[in-house]
C-alpha positions as CSV (number, residue, x, y, z in Angstrom):
1,X,72.6,130.6,100.9
2,X,69.9,129.5,98.6
3,X,67.5,129.4,101.5
4,X,68.4,132.9,102.5
5,X,67.9,134.2,98.9
6,X,64.5,132.4,98.5
7,X,63.1,133.4,101.9
8,X,60.0,135.6,101.6
9,X,59.4,137.7,104.7
10,X,55.9,138.2,106.1
11,X,54.1,141.5,105.3
12,X,54.5,142.9,108.8
13,X,58.2,142.0,109.0
14,X,60.7,144.9,108.9
15,X,63.8,144.2,106.7
16,X,66.9,145.7,108.2
17,X,70.1,146.8,106.4
18,X,71.8,143.8,108.0
19,X,69.3,141.4,106.6
20,X,69.8,142.8,103.1
21,X,73.5,142.4,103.7
22,X,73.0,138.7,104.4
23,X,71.1,138.4,101.1
24,X,74.0,140.2,99.3
25,X,76.5,137.9,101.0
26,X,74.5,134.8,99.9
27,X,74.7,136.0,96.2
28,X,78.4,136.7,96.7
29,X,79.1,133.2,98.0
30,X,77.2,131.8,95.1
31,X,79.4,133.8,92.7
32,X,76.5,136.0,91.5
33,X,78.5,139.2,92.0
34,X,76.3,141.6,90.1
35,X,73.3,140.8,92.3
36,X,75.7,140.9,95.3
37,X,76.7,144.5,94.4
38,X,73.0,145.5,93.9
39,X,71.9,144.2,97.3
40,X,75.0,145.6,99.0
41,X,74.1,149.0,97.6
42,X,70.6,148.6,99.1
43,X,72.0,147.7,102.5
44,X,74.5,150.6,102.4
45,X,71.8,153.1,101.3
46,X,69.4,151.9,104.0
47,X,72.0,152.1,106.7
48,X,73.6,152.0,109.0
49,X,76.4,150.8,106.7
50,X,79.4,149.0,108.2
51,X,82.9,148.1,107.0
52,X,82.0,144.6,105.9
53,X,79.3,145.9,103.5
54,X,81.9,148.1,101.8
55,X,84.6,145.4,101.8
56,X,82.5,142.7,100.2
57,X,81.0,145.2,97.7
58,X,84.6,146.0,96.8
59,X,85.5,142.3,96.3
60,X,82.3,141.7,94.2
61,X,83.2,144.7,92.0
62,X,86.6,143.3,91.4
63,X,85.0,140.0,90.3
64,X,82.9,141.9,87.7
65,X,86.0,143.8,86.4
66,X,85.2,147.1,88.1
67,X,88.4,147.3,90.2
68,X,88.6,151.1,89.9
69,X,85.2,151.5,91.4
70,X,86.1,149.1,94.2
71,X,88.9,151.3,95.6
72,X,86.4,153.7,97.2
73,X,84.8,150.7,99.0
74,X,88.0,149.5,100.4
75,X,88.9,153.0,101.6
76,X,85.5,153.1,103.4
77,X,86.1,149.7,104.9
78,X,89.6,150.8,106.2
79,X,88.1,154.0,107.6
80,X,85.6,151.9,109.6
81,X,88.1,149.3,110.8
82,X,91.7,150.4,110.2
83,X,93.4,147.4,111.8
84,X,91.9,144.7,109.5
85,X,94.6,143.3,107.1
86,X,92.0,141.9,104.7
87,X,90.8,145.4,103.8
88,X,94.4,146.5,102.8
89,X,94.8,143.3,100.9
90,X,91.5,144.0,99.1
91,X,92.8,147.4,98.0
92,X,96.1,145.8,96.9
93,X,94.1,143.3,94.8
94,X,92.2,146.1,93.1
95,X,95.5,147.9,92.3
96,X,96.9,144.6,91.0
97,X,93.9,144.2,88.6
98,X,94.5,147.8,87.5
99,X,98.2,147.0,86.8
100,X,99.4,149.5,89.3
101,X,102.1,147.3,90.7
102,X,103.8,149.7,93.2
103,X,100.5,150.6,94.8
104,X,99.5,146.9,95.0
105,X,102.8,146.0,96.7
106,X,102.4,148.9,99.1
107,X,99.0,147.7,100.3
108,X,100.0,144.0,100.5
109,X,103.0,145.1,102.6
110,X,100.5,147.0,104.8
111,X,98.3,143.9,105.2
112,X,101.4,141.8,106.1
113,X,102.3,144.2,108.9
114,X,99.5,142.9,111.0
115,X,100.2,139.6,112.9
116,X,96.7,138.3,112.1
117,X,97.2,138.6,108.3
118,X,95.8,135.5,106.6
119,X,97.9,133.2,104.5
120,X,95.7,133.9,101.5
121,X,96.9,137.5,101.4
122,X,100.6,136.2,101.2
123,X,99.6,133.9,98.3
124,X,97.9,136.9,96.5
125,X,101.1,138.9,97.1
126,X,103.2,136.1,95.7
127,X,100.9,136.0,92.7
128,X,101.7,139.6,92.0
129,X,105.4,139.0,92.1
130,X,105.0,135.9,89.9
131,X,103.0,137.8,87.3
132,X,105.8,140.3,87.1
133,X,108.5,137.6,86.8
134,X,110.0,138.3,90.2
135,X,110.2,134.6,91.1
136,X,112.5,134.9,94.2
137,X,110.2,137.4,95.8
138,X,107.2,135.2,94.9
139,X,108.8,132.3,96.6
140,X,109.4,134.3,99.8
141,X,105.7,135.2,100.0
142,X,104.6,131.6,99.2
143,X,106.9,130.3,101.9
144,X,105.5,132.8,104.4
145,X,102.0,131.6,103.5
146,X,103.0,128.0,104.0
147,X,104.4,128.8,107.4
148,X,101.2,130.4,108.5
149,X,99.0,127.4,107.4
150,X,98.1,124.3,109.4
151,X,98.3,121.1,107.4
152,X,94.5,120.6,107.8
153,X,93.8,123.9,106.0
154,X,92.5,123.5,102.4
155,X,95.1,126.1,101.3
156,X,98.0,124.1,102.6
157,X,98.5,121.9,99.4
158,X,98.0,125.0,97.3
159,X,100.8,126.8,99.1
160,X,102.9,123.6,98.8
161,X,102.3,123.5,95.0
162,X,103.2,127.2,94.6
163,X,106.4,126.7,96.5
164,X,107.2,123.7,94.4
165,X,106.5,125.7,91.2
166,X,108.7,128.6,92.2
167,X,111.6,126.3,93.2
168,X,111.2,124.6,89.8
169,X,111.4,127.9,88.0
170,X,114.5,128.8,90.0
171,X,116.2,125.5,89.1
172,X,115.8,123.9,92.5
173,X,114.5,120.8,90.9
174,X,115.1,118.4,93.8
175,X,113.3,120.7,96.3
176,X,110.5,121.1,93.8
177,X,110.1,117.4,93.3
178,X,109.9,116.9,97.1
179,X,107.2,119.6,97.4
180,X,105.2,118.2,94.5
181,X,105.4,114.7,96.1
182,X,103.9,116.2,99.3
183,X,101.1,117.8,97.4
184,X,100.1,114.4,96.0
185,X,100.0,113.0,99.5
186,X,97.2,115.5,100.1
187,X,95.5,115.1,96.8
188,X,96.3,112.3,94.4
189,X,94.4,113.9,91.6
190,X,96.2,117.3,91.6
191,X,96.7,117.2,87.8
192,X,98.8,120.4,87.8
193,X,101.2,118.7,90.1
194,X,101.2,115.5,88.1
195,X,101.9,117.5,85.0
196,X,105.0,119.1,86.6
197,X,106.3,115.8,87.9
198,X,106.2,114.6,84.3
199,X,108.3,117.6,83.2
200,X,110.8,116.9,86.0
201,X,111.2,113.2,85.2
202,X,111.6,114.0,81.5
203,X,114.3,116.6,82.4
204,X,116.1,113.8,84.4
205,X,115.5,111.4,81.5
206,X,113.7,109.1,83.9
207,X,111.0,108.3,81.4
208,X,109.9,105.1,83.2
209,X,109.1,107.1,86.4
210,X,107.1,109.6,84.3
211,X,104.9,106.9,82.7
212,X,102.5,106.3,85.6
213,X,101.9,110.0,85.8
214,X,101.2,110.2,82.1
215,X,98.8,107.3,82.5
216,X,96.9,109.3,85.2
217,X,96.5,112.2,82.9
218,X,95.3,110.0,80.0
219,X,92.7,108.4,82.4
220,X,91.6,111.8,83.7
221,X,91.2,113.1,80.1
222,X,89.2,110.0,79.1
223,X,86.9,110.6,82.1
224,X,86.6,114.4,81.4
225,X,88.2,115.1,84.8
226,X,90.9,117.5,83.6
227,X,90.4,121.3,83.9
228,X,88.5,122.7,81.0
229,X,91.4,124.8,79.6
230,X,93.9,121.9,79.4
231,X,92.9,121.2,75.8
232,X,93.7,118.0,73.9
233,X,97.4,118.0,74.6
234,X,99.7,118.2,77.6
235,X,103.3,119.2,78.1
236,X,105.9,116.5,78.6
237,X,109.1,118.4,78.2
238,X,110.7,121.8,77.8
239,X,114.3,122.5,76.7
240,X,116.3,125.4,75.2
241,X,117.5,125.4,71.6
242,X,119.4,128.4,70.2
243,X,118.3,130.6,73.1
244,X,114.6,129.7,72.6
245,X,112.4,127.5,74.7
246,X,111.0,124.5,72.9
247,X,107.7,123.2,74.4
248,X,106.9,119.5,73.7
249,X,103.3,118.5,73.7
250,X,101.7,115.1,73.5
251,X,98.1,114.5,72.3
252,X,95.6,112.6,74.4
253,X,93.5,111.7,71.4
254,X,92.6,108.3,70.1
255,X,92.3,109.1,66.4
256,X,89.8,108.1,63.8
257,X,90.8,107.4,60.2
258,X,92.9,110.0,58.4
259,X,96.0,112.1,59.3
260,X,96.7,112.6,63.0
261,X,99.3,114.4,65.1
262,X,100.8,112.8,68.2
263,X,103.5,115.3,69.2
264,X,104.3,119.0,68.7
265,X,107.7,120.5,69.4
266,X,106.7,124.2,69.5
267,X,109.0,127.3,69.3
268,X,107.3,130.6,69.9
269,X,108.4,134.1,68.9
270,X,108.7,137.2,71.1
271,X,105.0,137.7,70.9
272,X,104.3,134.2,72.3
273,X,103.0,133.1,68.9
274,X,104.0,129.8,67.3
275,X,107.0,130.5,65.0
276,X,108.0,127.0,64.2
277,X,106.7,123.6,65.0
278,X,107.8,120.0,64.4
279,X,105.1,117.4,64.5
280,X,104.9,113.6,64.5
281,X,102.1,112.7,62.1
282,X,100.6,109.5,60.9
283,X,98.0,108.3,58.4
284,X,95.5,106.0,60.2
285,X,94.0,103.4,57.9
286,X,92.9,99.8,58.1
287,X,96.4,98.7,57.1
288,X,98.2,100.9,59.7
289,X,95.9,99.7,62.5
290,X,96.7,96.1,61.7
291,X,100.5,96.6,61.3
292,X,101.0,99.3,63.9
293,X,101.1,103.0,63.6
294,X,104.2,104.8,62.3
295,X,104.8,108.5,62.7
296,X,106.9,110.7,60.5
297,X,108.3,114.1,61.3
298,X,106.9,117.2,59.7
299,X,108.2,120.8,60.1
300,X,105.8,123.8,59.9
301,X,107.2,127.3,59.3
302,X,104.5,129.9,60.0
303,X,106.2,133.0,58.4
304,X,106.6,132.3,55.5
305,X,104.2,129.3,55.6
306,X,106.2,126.3,54.4
307,X,105.7,122.6,55.2
308,X,108.7,120.3,55.2
309,X,108.3,116.5,55.2
310,X,110.9,114.2,56.6
311,X,109.8,110.8,55.3
312,X,113.1,109.2,56.2
313,X,112.4,109.8,59.9
314,X,109.7,107.4,61.2
315,X,108.8,106.3,64.7
316,X,106.7,103.5,66.0
317,X,103.9,104.0,68.5
318,X,106.1,102.9,71.4
319,X,108.7,105.4,70.4
320,X,111.9,106.1,72.4
321,X,111.7,109.8,73.4
322,X,115.4,110.4,73.3
323,X,115.6,109.2,69.7
324,X,112.7,111.4,68.7
325,X,114.2,114.5,70.5
326,X,117.6,113.9,68.9
327,X,115.9,113.7,65.4
328,X,114.1,117.0,66.1
329,X,117.4,118.6,67.2
330,X,119.1,117.3,64.0
331,X,116.3,119.0,61.9
332,X,116.6,122.3,63.8
333,X,120.4,122.2,63.4
334,X,120.0,121.5,59.6
335,X,121.8,118.2,59.9
336,X,119.0,116.4,58.1
337,X,117.4,117.6,54.9
338,X,113.7,117.3,54.1
339,X,112.5,114.9,51.5
340,X,110.1,117.5,50.1
341,X,108.4,120.8,51.0
342,X,105.5,123.0,49.8
343,X,103.7,126.3,50.6
344,X,100.0,125.8,51.2
345,X,98.0,128.0,49.0
346,X,94.6,126.3,48.4
347,X,91.7,127.0,50.7
348,X,91.7,123.4,51.8
349,X,95.4,123.6,52.8
350,X,94.9,127.0,54.5
351,X,92.1,125.6,56.6
352,X,94.3,122.7,57.6
353,X,97.1,125.0,58.5
354,X,94.7,127.2,60.5
355,X,93.5,124.1,62.4
356,X,97.1,123.0,63.1
357,X,98.0,126.5,64.4
358,X,95.1,126.5,66.7
359,X,96.1,123.1,68.1
360,X,99.6,124.3,68.7
361,X,98.4,127.1,70.9
362,X,96.5,124.7,73.1
363,X,99.2,124.4,75.7
364,X,99.5,122.5,78.9
365,X,97.6,121.5,81.9
366,X,96.8,124.5,84.1
367,X,100.0,125.6,85.8
368,X,98.6,126.8,89.2
369,X,95.4,126.6,91.1
370,X,93.6,129.8,92.0
371,X,92.7,130.3,95.6
372,X,89.0,130.4,96.4
373,X,87.5,133.7,97.2
């Protein structure tokens, strides 16, 4: 692609619309979508324009957040070749980006009506259902994608993972675990899969089986191999308390001197903002490094902002998770009273609270991989 872009034709060489299209496609494949659109326009204006020019211009427009403008391109592509399922799926993707769910579903269904419809289009359709919390329908589409794929296809482990994720969300944990295991046979460094296996083993209270997977995440983090959005913490458990989901995060960090947080038990409100968090905190000093770190439980209320200390609840570095979780539940159920509390008012305390809130919103390892365009 670089060679095509950098090629300089001789003065007497006539450049055709098709040649400009190849330059546009080279920019598209290198993810330079703005230039791809510009060259595709040149190719279309020079003519003769064909359906592929319109289709890939439409895909590039979606990539630069111009989904509405892309609809005309897909319509022209369909007009030129009405039996190509990718063109209908492209139009569905545009409607999906525009949040026009019914139209998106209609055009995905149109794409699926062709026997040569690619597995990727079933995956994108499944994504649409998943985004709208229709997990059973998403599972059907991901299963259809998996059935169309050969094991040698690079999308096969992606489809396996998505089927595993949907089964996990539907409570089919044994099926999910089996599918995640198959993903790891294809890719031992699928960190999304590793993260979900940790959650499964914690839900089964099989913490010894989760430990090797946690170690893999720690090593990947130390080597900067985790996806960029995974943050400094990863999710080890989720459970329901009082009708609300509690997300349990563990920190990767090896701390320097001073206060440090190892765990966060986070409860969010209806706006998906942290409402309440229980943290395990420690003061790292020369003495604690010699004698072993001990963590105490601290509760943060965000509205109103109040910090509660539970100095009577301490945990060693090699803590037992069940004991920690039970202590958190005792605090949530008001079975244990705090030793003291305060409302942060000073600028220093407010900054500390702001930093803590930011760290709470750094959630877990990426949940699902996005298919390549």
